[in-house]
C-alpha positions, 0 to 999 in steps of 0.5 A: 779527925776522920771524916764520916761520909754517910751512905744513904742508899744513893751510892755516895762516893767514898762512903764509909758509914751508915750513921753520923755522930748526930744519929748516934747521939740521938740513939744513945739519948733515946735508949738511955745509953750514957756511955756515948761520951767523948770528943768528936774525934773519939766518936768518929773513930768509934763509928768507923770501928763499929762500921768494920763490925757491921760490914763483916756480917754475911748478909742476905742478897747482893750489893745493889750497884756495881762498884759500891763501896759498902755492903748496903744497899742490897737486893734480894733481901726480904724482911718480914715478908717484904722485899727491902728496897734496892736503895734502902739501908734498913733501920736495923743496920743503922741501929746496930751500927749505933749500938756498936759505936756506943760500945766501941767508944769505951773498948775495942769491939774485936780485941786480940784473943789469946788462944790455948785455953785462956787464963787460969788465974791472974791476980793484980792487987785485988783484981782477979781473972780466972778462965776455965780451960777451953772457955772462950774469952771473946766478946759477944753483942747479943743486941747487935746480933738480934738486930741484924739476925733477920738480914743475915744468911742462915747459919744452918748447914744442909747435910746431905745423906 
């Protein structure tokens, strides 16, 4: 079983997550998300898979301490006009990781994708799948994106004339 080592903002040695199973258990219950079921090993793996997604985002600011394992805590981040403390893990990050873990318990967060226009038609027994040419078959997670949006670098590109 993978061991979860929770970063709490104090730069915990070998930290590999911002949340533990108890946090996600409570989050799932509080938000009425019944998909969060499984063994301890399955839940730990889902939390670590969620961490991969959370860590891959382009956050504002920069790591608070030289040599820290994870991208949070950070400096130079403002949230709603207030500076995020240099040793804080925002609740938006922990909530987003919980949301991602709940999804990861039932399916991969980043499945391998087939390029080249997608499937036009596939039928197995009574189940059919059909994709339009050029349609993306990637999965998006709006609630996770919305939670993290204020913490991410702007995707707006400056065009100079």
